[in-house]
N, C-alpha and C positions, 0 to 999 in steps of 0.2 A: 316751225309753224308757218304755213303759207300766208302770204299777204295778197289782198285783193285791191286792185287799183282801177278805178273807172277811167276809161279813155274814150275818145270819140272813135267811131268806126272808120273815120277818115284818117285817123292818126297812122303814121307810117308803121308802127308796131302792130296795130290792129290789122292793117291791110296785109302785113307779112303773115300773121297768124291765120287770117281768113284765107289767104292764098294757099297756105300749106294745107289747111282743112279741105278746101275745095279740090285741090290737086289730089289729095289722098282719096277723097270720095270718088272723083272721076276715075282714078286708076282701079279702084276696087268695086265699082258699081256693077251689080249683077245683070242688068238688062242691056240688050243690044242698043236700045234707044239712047242710052248714055245718060250721064248725070247732067242736069241743067243747073248751071251756076248763076246765082243772082246775088250780087254784093248788096248788103244792106245800105240804106241811106241813113245819114246822121240823125235826121228828125225822128226816126222810128225809135231811137235809143237815147233820147234826152229826158232827164228827170223833169217832172215826176211820172212821166209816161213810159219810161224805159231807161235802161242803163246797159252799157257794155263794159265788161271788166276783163282785165288780164290777171292771171294768177302767177305770183312770183314765189319761188322757194330757193333759199340759199343764194340769193342774188341773181337767179336765172328766171327768165320768163318761161313758164312751162305750159301755159294754156290760156283759154279765153272762153267767154260765153256771155250771153246777154238775155235780157227780158224786154218785152215790149207789150204795152197795153193793147188788147184787141177790143175789149168792151169794158164798161164800168165793172171793176172787180175781177176781171179776167186778164191775166198776163200770159204771154207765150214765151217759153224758153227757146232760144235760138243759138245755133252755132257753138254748142258745147264741144270743146276740143282740148285734149291734153296731148302734148307732143309725145312721141314714142318713148323718149328717155324719161318722161315723168309718169308713165303709166305703172299701175300695180301698187301705188302707194296711197290709194284712196283720194287722190286729188280731184278726180271727177266728181266723187260724192261730196267733197267739201265745197267745190265750186257750185254744184247744184244747190247745196244747202245755203250758200251765200246768196245766190240769186233768189231763192225762196224767201230768205230773211228780208231782202230788199223789197220784194213784191209785197210781203205782208206789211212792211212799214208804210207802203203807199195804199194800204187798204184792200189788197187783193183777197178775194174769197176763193179763187181757184187759179191753178196753173194748168196750162195745156202745152203740148208739144207734139211734133210729128217726127217720125224716124223711118228708117228702112229696116225691114226684118233681117237684112244681111249684117246689120250692126248688132250682133247677138249680145255683146258685153253691154252696150248702151241700153238695150231693152231690159237686160237683167238689172242694171242700175236703176232704171226708172221704176220697174215693178217693185224692187226691194225698197224704194224710197216712197212708196205709197201711191204711185200712179196706177190707174186702171185703164184698160183699153176702152175706147169709145168710138162711135161712128166718126167718119171724117168730118172735120170742121173747116177744111180748106181744100183747094185743088192742087196742092203741091205735087208735081209730077215725080218727084224723087221719093215720096213717102208711100209706105205700105201699111203703116201702123200709126194710130193716133192715140194719145194718152191724155188723161185729165186727173188732177189731184185736187180734192176739195180741201180748203184751208180753214175750216171752221174750228 
């Protein structure tokens, strides 16, 4: 059973995971303009307005992700990442579920996120988890698809 542990995004482990995530995205990004890397700031992910967690399984850290409040009742999922050796075991879905659980505990009525269509598995995860495509809610240069899930 995986364990979820909150950490600061400035924590060494969080920075390591985020660096892996951003490196992977930069290497696999489909457009010539390239991937724009923006490390999150700690205050965006501090309870009760947000949290960043690492996921551990069998004593190994296998991924991370966070939520942050954008508006009253609306939280954004950010930086959902499972290391290659942890993929295929449903850990991304469990991590997304944990982030949703935490957002609901803080009164969230909706979750939003953005992604790039080149991340086909991620898009499949989001759609099968109840997210629906919506109009862009931000100007993220890396995003091509925006999602929302009502939590009522």
